[in-house]
PyMOL CGO cylinders between C-alpha atoms (Angstrom):
from pymol import cmd
from pymol.cgo import CYLINDER

trace = [
    CYLINDER, 49.87, 146.84, 97.50, 51.49, 143.42, 97.09, 0.3, 1, 1, 1, 1, 1, 1,
    CYLINDER, 51.49, 143.42, 97.09, 53.51, 142.45, 94.05, 0.3, 1, 1, 1, 1, 1, 1,
    CYLINDER, 53.51, 142.45, 94.05, 51.48, 140.30, 91.65, 0.3, 1, 1, 1, 1, 1, 1,
    CYLINDER, 51.48, 140.30, 91.65, 52.21, 136.56, 91.67, 0.3, 1, 1, 1, 1, 1, 1,
    CYLINDER, 52.21, 136.56, 91.67, 52.73, 134.48, 88.55, 0.3, 1, 1, 1, 1, 1, 1,
    CYLINDER, 52.73, 134.48, 88.55, 52.58, 130.69, 89.02, 0.3, 1, 1, 1, 1, 1, 1,
    CYLINDER, 52.58, 130.69, 89.02, 54.82, 128.59, 86.75, 0.3, 1, 1, 1, 1, 1, 1,
    CYLINDER, 54.82, 128.59, 86.75, 54.05, 124.86, 86.98, 0.3, 1, 1, 1, 1, 1, 1,
    CYLINDER, 54.05, 124.86, 86.98, 56.24, 122.18, 85.53, 0.3, 1, 1, 1, 1, 1, 1,
    CYLINDER, 56.24, 122.18, 85.53, 55.44, 119.15, 83.44, 0.3, 1, 1, 1, 1, 1, 1,
    CYLINDER, 55.44, 119.15, 83.44, 51.76, 118.19, 83.68, 0.3, 1, 1, 1, 1, 1, 1,
    CYLINDER, 51.76, 118.19, 83.68, 50.54, 121.58, 84.99, 0.3, 1, 1, 1, 1, 1, 1,
    CYLINDER, 50.54, 121.58, 84.99, 50.47, 120.91, 88.77, 0.3, 1, 1, 1, 1, 1, 1,
    CYLINDER, 50.47, 120.91, 88.77, 47.24, 119.03, 89.44, 0.3, 1, 1, 1, 1, 1, 1,
    CYLINDER, 47.24, 119.03, 89.44, 44.44, 119.84, 91.91, 0.3, 1, 1, 1, 1, 1, 1,
    CYLINDER, 44.44, 119.84, 91.91, 46.30, 118.61, 95.03, 0.3, 1, 1, 1, 1, 1, 1,
    CYLINDER, 46.30, 118.61, 95.03, 49.59, 120.35, 94.20, 0.3, 1, 1, 1, 1, 1, 1,
    CYLINDER, 49.59, 120.35, 94.20, 50.61, 123.24, 96.46, 0.3, 1, 1, 1, 1, 1, 1,
    CYLINDER, 50.61, 123.24, 96.46, 50.69, 125.66, 93.51, 0.3, 1, 1, 1, 1, 1, 1,
    CYLINDER, 50.69, 125.66, 93.51, 47.04, 124.93, 92.68, 0.3, 1, 1, 1, 1, 1, 1,
    CYLINDER, 47.04, 124.93, 92.68, 46.02, 125.08, 96.35, 0.3, 1, 1, 1, 1, 1, 1,
    CYLINDER, 46.02, 125.08, 96.35, 47.74, 128.47, 96.70, 0.3, 1, 1, 1, 1, 1, 1,
    CYLINDER, 47.74, 128.47, 96.70, 45.93, 129.73, 93.59, 0.3, 1, 1, 1, 1, 1, 1,
    CYLINDER, 45.93, 129.73, 93.59, 42.55, 128.65, 94.95, 0.3, 1, 1, 1, 1, 1, 1,
    CYLINDER, 42.55, 128.65, 94.95, 43.29, 130.47, 98.21, 0.3, 1, 1, 1, 1, 1, 1,
    CYLINDER, 43.29, 130.47, 98.21, 44.61, 133.60, 96.43, 0.3, 1, 1, 1, 1, 1, 1,
    CYLINDER, 44.61, 133.60, 96.43, 42.40, 134.50, 93.45, 0.3, 1, 1, 1, 1, 1, 1,
    CYLINDER, 42.40, 134.50, 93.45, 44.88, 137.19, 92.36, 0.3, 1, 1, 1, 1, 1, 1,
    CYLINDER, 44.88, 137.19, 92.36, 47.55, 134.60, 91.59, 0.3, 1, 1, 1, 1, 1, 1,
    CYLINDER, 47.55, 134.60, 91.59, 47.86, 134.03, 87.84, 0.3, 1, 1, 1, 1, 1, 1,
    CYLINDER, 47.86, 134.03, 87.84, 48.98, 130.74, 86.34, 0.3, 1, 1, 1, 1, 1, 1,
    CYLINDER, 48.98, 130.74, 86.34, 51.20, 131.07, 83.28, 0.3, 1, 1, 1, 1, 1, 1,
    CYLINDER, 51.20, 131.07, 83.28, 49.48, 128.78, 80.79, 0.3, 1, 1, 1, 1, 1, 1,
    CYLINDER, 49.48, 128.78, 80.79, 51.41, 126.68, 78.32, 0.3, 1, 1, 1, 1, 1, 1,
    CYLINDER, 51.41, 126.68, 78.32, 50.28, 125.30, 74.98, 0.3, 1, 1, 1, 1, 1, 1,
    CYLINDER, 50.28, 125.30, 74.98, 51.45, 121.76, 75.76, 0.3, 1, 1, 1, 1, 1, 1,
    CYLINDER, 51.45, 121.76, 75.76, 52.03, 120.65, 79.36, 0.3, 1, 1, 1, 1, 1, 1,
    CYLINDER, 52.03, 120.65, 79.36, 53.28, 117.19, 78.36, 0.3, 1, 1, 1, 1, 1, 1,
    CYLINDER, 53.28, 117.19, 78.36, 55.80, 118.09, 75.63, 0.3, 1, 1, 1, 1, 1, 1,
    CYLINDER, 55.80, 118.09, 75.63, 57.43, 121.31, 76.80, 0.3, 1, 1, 1, 1, 1, 1,
    CYLINDER, 57.43, 121.31, 76.80, 59.43, 123.44, 74.40, 0.3, 1, 1, 1, 1, 1, 1,
    CYLINDER, 59.43, 123.44, 74.40, 61.72, 125.90, 76.12, 0.3, 1, 1, 1, 1, 1, 1,
    CYLINDER, 61.72, 125.90, 76.12, 61.20, 128.78, 73.68, 0.3, 1, 1, 1, 1, 1, 1,
    CYLINDER, 61.20, 128.78, 73.68, 57.42, 128.41, 73.77, 0.3, 1, 1, 1, 1, 1, 1,
    CYLINDER, 57.42, 128.41, 73.77, 57.32, 128.24, 77.58, 0.3, 1, 1, 1, 1, 1, 1,
    CYLINDER, 57.32, 128.24, 77.58, 59.67, 131.24, 77.89, 0.3, 1, 1, 1, 1, 1, 1,
    CYLINDER, 59.67, 131.24, 77.89, 57.53, 133.26, 75.45, 0.3, 1, 1, 1, 1, 1, 1,
    CYLINDER, 57.53, 133.26, 75.45, 54.42, 132.50, 77.53, 0.3, 1, 1, 1, 1, 1, 1,
    CYLINDER, 54.42, 132.50, 77.53, 56.21, 133.79, 80.64, 0.3, 1, 1, 1, 1, 1, 1,
    CYLINDER, 56.21, 133.79, 80.64, 57.32, 136.92, 78.80, 0.3, 1, 1, 1, 1, 1, 1,
    CYLINDER, 57.32, 136.92, 78.80, 53.72, 137.64, 77.79, 0.3, 1, 1, 1, 1, 1, 1,
    CYLINDER, 53.72, 137.64, 77.79, 52.54, 137.14, 81.38, 0.3, 1, 1, 1, 1, 1, 1,
    CYLINDER, 52.54, 137.14, 81.38, 55.25, 139.38, 82.87, 0.3, 1, 1, 1, 1, 1, 1,
    CYLINDER, 55.25, 139.38, 82.87, 54.56, 142.08, 80.29, 0.3, 1, 1, 1, 1, 1, 1,
    CYLINDER, 54.56, 142.08, 80.29, 50.86, 142.02, 81.23, 0.3, 1, 1, 1, 1, 1, 1,
    CYLINDER, 50.86, 142.02, 81.23, 51.62, 142.76, 84.91, 0.3, 1, 1, 1, 1, 1, 1,
    CYLINDER, 51.62, 142.76, 84.91, 51.19, 146.31, 86.14, 0.3, 1, 1, 1, 1, 1, 1,
    CYLINDER, 51.19, 146.31, 86.14, 53.96, 145.84, 88.75, 0.3, 1, 1, 1, 1, 1, 1,
    CYLINDER, 53.96, 145.84, 88.75, 57.02, 143.59, 88.72, 0.3, 1, 1, 1, 1, 1, 1,
    CYLINDER, 57.02, 143.59, 88.72, 55.69, 140.15, 89.72, 0.3, 1, 1, 1, 1, 1, 1,
    CYLINDER, 55.69, 140.15, 89.72, 56.94, 137.47, 92.04, 0.3, 1, 1, 1, 1, 1, 1,
    CYLINDER, 56.94, 137.47, 92.04, 57.40, 134.16, 90.22, 0.3, 1, 1, 1, 1, 1, 1,
    CYLINDER, 57.40, 134.16, 90.22, 56.30, 130.97, 91.98, 0.3, 1, 1, 1, 1, 1, 1,
    CYLINDER, 56.30, 130.97, 91.98, 57.99, 128.14, 90.10, 0.3, 1, 1, 1, 1, 1, 1,
    CYLINDER, 57.99, 128.14, 90.10, 58.05, 124.37, 90.38, 0.3, 1, 1, 1, 1, 1, 1,
    CYLINDER, 58.05, 124.37, 90.38, 60.28, 121.96, 88.49, 0.3, 1, 1, 1, 1, 1, 1,
    CYLINDER, 60.28, 121.96, 88.49, 60.44, 122.89, 84.78, 0.3, 1, 1, 1, 1, 1, 1,
    CYLINDER, 60.44, 122.89, 84.78, 58.73, 126.17, 85.72, 0.3, 1, 1, 1, 1, 1, 1,
    CYLINDER, 58.73, 126.17, 85.72, 62.01, 127.05, 87.46, 0.3, 1, 1, 1, 1, 1, 1,
    CYLINDER, 62.01, 127.05, 87.46, 64.02, 126.39, 84.32, 0.3, 1, 1, 1, 1, 1, 1,
    CYLINDER, 64.02, 126.39, 84.32, 61.52, 128.42, 82.32, 0.3, 1, 1, 1, 1, 1, 1,
    CYLINDER, 61.52, 128.42, 82.32, 62.11, 131.34, 84.69, 0.3, 1, 1, 1, 1, 1, 1,
    CYLINDER, 62.11, 131.34, 84.69, 65.91, 131.18, 84.56, 0.3, 1, 1, 1, 1, 1, 1,
    CYLINDER, 65.91, 131.18, 84.56, 65.94, 130.95, 80.77, 0.3, 1, 1, 1, 1, 1, 1,
    CYLINDER, 65.94, 130.95, 80.77, 63.50, 133.89, 80.65, 0.3, 1, 1, 1, 1, 1, 1,
    CYLINDER, 63.50, 133.89, 80.65, 65.74, 135.90, 83.00, 0.3, 1, 1, 1, 1, 1, 1,
    CYLINDER, 65.74, 135.90, 83.00, 68.66, 135.42, 80.61, 0.3, 1, 1, 1, 1, 1, 1,
    CYLINDER, 68.66, 135.42, 80.61, 66.68, 136.60, 77.58, 0.3, 1, 1, 1, 1, 1, 1,
    CYLINDER, 66.68, 136.60, 77.58, 64.51, 139.46, 78.82, 0.3, 1, 1, 1, 1, 1, 1,
    CYLINDER, 64.51, 139.46, 78.82, 65.06, 142.51, 80.98, 0.3, 1, 1, 1, 1, 1, 1,
    CYLINDER, 65.06, 142.51, 80.98, 61.62, 143.17, 82.48, 0.3, 1, 1, 1, 1, 1, 1,
    CYLINDER, 61.62, 143.17, 82.48, 61.81, 143.72, 86.22, 0.3, 1, 1, 1, 1, 1, 1,
    CYLINDER, 61.81, 143.72, 86.22, 60.73, 140.93, 88.56, 0.3, 1, 1, 1, 1, 1, 1,
    CYLINDER, 60.73, 140.93, 88.56, 60.31, 141.34, 92.32, 0.3, 1, 1, 1, 1, 1, 1,
    CYLINDER, 60.31, 141.34, 92.32, 61.59, 137.86, 93.13, 0.3, 1, 1, 1, 1, 1, 1,
    CYLINDER, 61.59, 137.86, 93.13, 61.29, 134.16, 92.43, 0.3, 1, 1, 1, 1, 1, 1,
    CYLINDER, 61.29, 134.16, 92.43, 60.52, 131.12, 94.53, 0.3, 1, 1, 1, 1, 1, 1,
    CYLINDER, 60.52, 131.12, 94.53, 62.30, 128.29, 92.69, 0.3, 1, 1, 1, 1, 1, 1,
    CYLINDER, 62.30, 128.29, 92.69, 61.09, 124.95, 94.03, 0.3, 1, 1, 1, 1, 1, 1,
    CYLINDER, 61.09, 124.95, 94.03, 62.76, 121.70, 92.95, 0.3, 1, 1, 1, 1, 1, 1,
    CYLINDER, 62.76, 121.70, 92.95, 64.41, 122.76, 89.69, 0.3, 1, 1, 1, 1, 1, 1,
    CYLINDER, 64.41, 122.76, 89.69, 65.37, 119.56, 87.84, 0.3, 1, 1, 1, 1, 1, 1,
    CYLINDER, 65.37, 119.56, 87.84, 68.84, 118.95, 86.48, 0.3, 1, 1, 1, 1, 1, 1,
    CYLINDER, 68.84, 118.95, 86.48, 68.13, 119.01, 82.75, 0.3, 1, 1, 1, 1, 1, 1,
    CYLINDER, 68.13, 119.01, 82.75, 71.88, 118.73, 82.07, 0.3, 1, 1, 1, 1, 1, 1,
    CYLINDER, 71.88, 118.73, 82.07, 72.11, 115.20, 83.53, 0.3, 1, 1, 1, 1, 1, 1,
    CYLINDER, 72.11, 115.20, 83.53, 72.76, 112.51, 80.92, 0.3, 1, 1, 1, 1, 1, 1,
    CYLINDER, 72.76, 112.51, 80.92, 69.67, 110.62, 82.17, 0.3, 1, 1, 1, 1, 1, 1,
    CYLINDER, 69.67, 110.62, 82.17, 67.42, 113.70, 82.21, 0.3, 1, 1, 1, 1, 1, 1,
    CYLINDER, 67.42, 113.70, 82.21, 63.88, 113.12, 81.00, 0.3, 1, 1, 1, 1, 1, 1,
    CYLINDER, 63.88, 113.12, 81.00, 63.01, 113.87, 77.40, 0.3, 1, 1, 1, 1, 1, 1,
    CYLINDER, 63.01, 113.87, 77.40, 60.67, 116.58, 78.68, 0.3, 1, 1, 1, 1, 1, 1,
    CYLINDER, 60.67, 116.58, 78.68, 63.48, 118.52, 80.35, 0.3, 1, 1, 1, 1, 1, 1,
    CYLINDER, 63.48, 118.52, 80.35, 66.09, 118.17, 77.61, 0.3, 1, 1, 1, 1, 1, 1,
    CYLINDER, 66.09, 118.17, 77.61, 64.82, 121.18, 75.66, 0.3, 1, 1, 1, 1, 1, 1,
    CYLINDER, 64.82, 121.18, 75.66, 65.85, 123.29, 78.67, 0.3, 1, 1, 1, 1, 1, 1,
    CYLINDER, 65.85, 123.29, 78.67, 69.54, 122.41, 78.16, 0.3, 1, 1, 1, 1, 1, 1,
    CYLINDER, 69.54, 122.41, 78.16, 71.91, 123.93, 78.94, 0.3, 1, 1, 1, 1, 1, 1,
    CYLINDER, 71.91, 123.93, 78.94, 70.76, 125.33, 82.26, 0.3, 1, 1, 1, 1, 1, 1,
    CYLINDER, 70.76, 125.33, 82.26, 71.74, 129.02, 82.47, 0.3, 1, 1, 1, 1, 1, 1,
    CYLINDER, 71.74, 129.02, 82.47, 74.40, 129.77, 85.06, 0.3, 1, 1, 1, 1, 1, 1,
    CYLINDER, 74.40, 129.77, 85.06, 74.16, 133.57, 85.25, 0.3, 1, 1, 1, 1, 1, 1,
    CYLINDER, 74.16, 133.57, 85.25, 72.95, 135.24, 88.45, 0.3, 1, 1, 1, 1, 1, 1,
    CYLINDER, 72.95, 135.24, 88.45, 69.47, 136.77, 88.36, 0.3, 1, 1, 1, 1, 1, 1,
    CYLINDER, 69.47, 136.77, 88.36, 68.85, 140.47, 88.67, 0.3, 1, 1, 1, 1, 1, 1,
    CYLINDER, 68.85, 140.47, 88.67, 66.16, 139.79, 91.29, 0.3, 1, 1, 1, 1, 1, 1,
    CYLINDER, 66.16, 139.79, 91.29, 66.10, 138.03, 94.66, 0.3, 1, 1, 1, 1, 1, 1,
    CYLINDER, 66.10, 138.03, 94.66, 65.34, 134.34, 94.62, 0.3, 1, 1, 1, 1, 1, 1,
    CYLINDER, 65.34, 134.34, 94.62, 64.99, 131.41, 96.96, 0.3, 1, 1, 1, 1, 1, 1,
    CYLINDER, 64.99, 131.41, 96.96, 65.80, 127.91, 95.70, 0.3, 1, 1, 1, 1, 1, 1,
    CYLINDER, 65.80, 127.91, 95.70, 64.00, 125.22, 97.71, 0.3, 1, 1, 1, 1, 1, 1,
    CYLINDER, 64.00, 125.22, 97.71, 65.69, 121.82, 97.47, 0.3, 1, 1, 1, 1, 1, 1,
    CYLINDER, 65.69, 121.82, 97.47, 65.07, 118.31, 98.73, 0.3, 1, 1, 1, 1, 1, 1,
    CYLINDER, 65.07, 118.31, 98.73, 67.81, 115.89, 99.75, 0.3, 1, 1, 1, 1, 1, 1,
    CYLINDER, 67.81, 115.89, 99.75, 66.13, 113.02, 97.88, 0.3, 1, 1, 1, 1, 1, 1,
    CYLINDER, 66.13, 113.02, 97.88, 64.64, 114.66, 94.78, 0.3, 1, 1, 1, 1, 1, 1,
    CYLINDER, 64.64, 114.66, 94.78, 64.75, 112.06, 91.99, 0.3, 1, 1, 1, 1, 1, 1,
    CYLINDER, 64.75, 112.06, 91.99, 65.40, 114.77, 89.37, 0.3, 1, 1, 1, 1, 1, 1,
    CYLINDER, 65.40, 114.77, 89.37, 68.32, 116.62, 90.96, 0.3, 1, 1, 1, 1, 1, 1,
    CYLINDER, 68.32, 116.62, 90.96, 70.94, 115.94, 93.58, 0.3, 1, 1, 1, 1, 1, 1,
    CYLINDER, 70.94, 115.94, 93.58, 71.23, 118.20, 96.60, 0.3, 1, 1, 1, 1, 1, 1,
    CYLINDER, 71.23, 118.20, 96.60, 74.79, 119.07, 95.55, 0.3, 1, 1, 1, 1, 1, 1,
    CYLINDER, 74.79, 119.07, 95.55, 73.57, 120.15, 92.10, 0.3, 1, 1, 1, 1, 1, 1,
    CYLINDER, 73.57, 120.15, 92.10, 70.84, 122.25, 93.77, 0.3, 1, 1, 1, 1, 1, 1,
    CYLINDER, 70.84, 122.25, 93.77, 73.57, 123.94, 95.82, 0.3, 1, 1, 1, 1, 1, 1,
    CYLINDER, 73.57, 123.94, 95.82, 75.58, 124.61, 92.64, 0.3, 1, 1, 1, 1, 1, 1,
    CYLINDER, 75.58, 124.61, 92.64, 72.55, 126.14, 90.92, 0.3, 1, 1, 1, 1, 1, 1,
    CYLINDER, 72.55, 126.14, 90.92, 71.72, 128.29, 93.96, 0.3, 1, 1, 1, 1, 1, 1,
    CYLINDER, 71.72, 128.29, 93.96, 75.29, 129.64, 93.96, 0.3, 1, 1, 1, 1, 1, 1,
    CYLINDER, 75.29, 129.64, 93.96, 75.27, 130.27, 90.20, 0.3, 1, 1, 1, 1, 1, 1,
    CYLINDER, 75.27, 130.27, 90.20, 71.92, 132.07, 90.34, 0.3, 1, 1, 1, 1, 1, 1,
    CYLINDER, 71.92, 132.07, 90.34, 72.75, 133.98, 93.56, 0.3, 1, 1, 1, 1, 1, 1,
    CYLINDER, 72.75, 133.98, 93.56, 69.71, 132.33, 95.16, 0.3, 1, 1, 1, 1, 1, 1,
    CYLINDER, 69.71, 132.33, 95.16, 69.25, 131.66, 98.84, 0.3, 1, 1, 1, 1, 1, 1,
    CYLINDER, 69.25, 131.66, 98.84, 69.19, 127.88, 99.26, 0.3, 1, 1, 1, 1, 1, 1,
    CYLINDER, 69.19, 127.88, 99.26, 66.60, 126.33, 101.57, 0.3, 1, 1, 1, 1, 1, 1,
    CYLINDER, 66.60, 126.33, 101.57, 67.22, 122.59, 102.07, 0.3, 1, 1, 1, 1, 1, 1,
    CYLINDER, 67.22, 122.59, 102.07, 64.01, 121.04, 103.41, 0.3, 1, 1, 1, 1, 1, 1,
    CYLINDER, 64.01, 121.04, 103.41, 65.46, 117.56, 103.85, 0.3, 1, 1, 1, 1, 1, 1,
    CYLINDER, 65.46, 117.56, 103.85, 63.99, 114.40, 102.31, 0.3, 1, 1, 1, 1, 1, 1,
    CYLINDER, 63.99, 114.40, 102.31, 60.97, 115.79, 100.50, 0.3, 1, 1, 1, 1, 1, 1,
    CYLINDER, 60.97, 115.79, 100.50, 61.01, 114.02, 97.14, 0.3, 1, 1, 1, 1, 1, 1,
    CYLINDER, 61.01, 114.02, 97.14, 60.14, 116.36, 94.28, 0.3, 1, 1, 1, 1, 1, 1,
    CYLINDER, 60.14, 116.36, 94.28, 58.21, 118.68, 96.64, 0.3, 1, 1, 1, 1, 1, 1,
    CYLINDER, 58.21, 118.68, 96.64, 54.90, 117.99, 94.94, 0.3, 1, 1, 1, 1, 1, 1,
    CYLINDER, 54.90, 117.99, 94.94, 51.56, 116.38, 95.75, 0.3, 1, 1, 1, 1, 1, 1,
    CYLINDER, 51.56, 116.38, 95.75, 52.95, 112.87, 95.17, 0.3, 1, 1, 1, 1, 1, 1,
    CYLINDER, 52.95, 112.87, 95.17, 55.55, 113.59, 97.87, 0.3, 1, 1, 1, 1, 1, 1,
    CYLINDER, 55.55, 113.59, 97.87, 52.86, 114.76, 100.29, 0.3, 1, 1, 1, 1, 1, 1,
    CYLINDER, 52.86, 114.76, 100.29, 53.15, 118.50, 99.69, 0.3, 1, 1, 1, 1, 1, 1,
    CYLINDER, 53.15, 118.50, 99.69, 49.59, 119.77, 99.51, 0.3, 1, 1, 1, 1, 1, 1,
    CYLINDER, 49.59, 119.77, 99.51, 49.04, 123.22, 101.03, 0.3, 1, 1, 1, 1, 1, 1,
    CYLINDER, 49.04, 123.22, 101.03, 52.72, 123.42, 102.13, 0.3, 1, 1, 1, 1, 1, 1,
    CYLINDER, 52.72, 123.42, 102.13, 52.58, 126.28, 104.66, 0.3, 1, 1, 1, 1, 1, 1,
    CYLINDER, 52.58, 126.28, 104.66, 56.39, 126.46, 104.96, 0.3, 1, 1, 1, 1, 1, 1,
    CYLINDER, 56.39, 126.46, 104.96, 56.58, 127.30, 101.27, 0.3, 1, 1, 1, 1, 1, 1,
    CYLINDER, 56.58, 127.30, 101.27, 53.88, 129.92, 101.77, 0.3, 1, 1, 1, 1, 1, 1,
    CYLINDER, 53.88, 129.92, 101.77, 56.06, 131.60, 104.38, 0.3, 1, 1, 1, 1, 1, 1,
    CYLINDER, 56.06, 131.60, 104.38, 58.97, 131.73, 101.94, 0.3, 1, 1, 1, 1, 1, 1,
    CYLINDER, 58.97, 131.73, 101.94, 56.69, 133.30, 99.34, 0.3, 1, 1, 1, 1, 1, 1,
    CYLINDER, 56.69, 133.30, 99.34, 55.55, 135.87, 101.91, 0.3, 1, 1, 1, 1, 1, 1,
    CYLINDER, 55.55, 135.87, 101.91, 59.19, 136.83, 102.49, 0.3, 1, 1, 1, 1, 1, 1,
    CYLINDER, 59.19, 136.83, 102.49, 59.66, 137.54, 98.80, 0.3, 1, 1, 1, 1, 1, 1,
    CYLINDER, 59.66, 137.54, 98.80, 56.38, 139.45, 98.49, 0.3, 1, 1, 1, 1, 1, 1,
    CYLINDER, 56.38, 139.45, 98.49, 57.06, 141.60, 101.56, 0.3, 1, 1, 1, 1, 1, 1,
    CYLINDER, 57.06, 141.60, 101.56, 60.49, 142.56, 100.23, 0.3, 1, 1, 1, 1, 1, 1,
    CYLINDER, 60.49, 142.56, 100.23, 58.83, 144.48, 97.38, 0.3, 1, 1, 1, 1, 1, 1,
    CYLINDER, 58.83, 144.48, 97.38, 55.94, 146.85, 97.90, 0.3, 1, 1, 1, 1, 1, 1,
    CYLINDER, 55.94, 146.85, 97.90, 54.98, 148.86, 94.78, 0.3, 1, 1, 1, 1, 1, 1,
    CYLINDER, 54.98, 148.86, 94.78, 54.37, 152.56, 95.38, 0.3, 1, 1, 1, 1, 1, 1,
]
cmd.load_cgo(trace, "trace")
């Protein structure tokens, strides 16, 4: 049996052409963590929604995160102790930057503690919301494996990442690492 998958979108809830949505359509067992307000995120509210979703899982889930969904997951990991099988952290923004968007500022400061679960941080060399060096720093702090995919923008539909099979392979790695008994 595979670990359940929880999908954590960022600002705007990953539209119909986003890889997270495409993966959900192809895998009906994937569960999107719903937020009350996708345009004006509040860290505590988003973290509480993730806690409710993790608690509802029969087995420790794998988290599939994009952008502010990544920051939601790392804040959650610092506040709760429920087991998680792993996390795919794609394009976490640098909310600590002085020019960070208003939407990401409620996620300040970004936690720096390592996770108690395996994680892969996928970074782009030209993401407008985080430098590659900052992605490397976050990967080290979180004890995440860093995967630099080169110039890929924010790794979303606007950057040309629809189905994103390479990301699907990374998710498969995390899911195969944990098989509930």
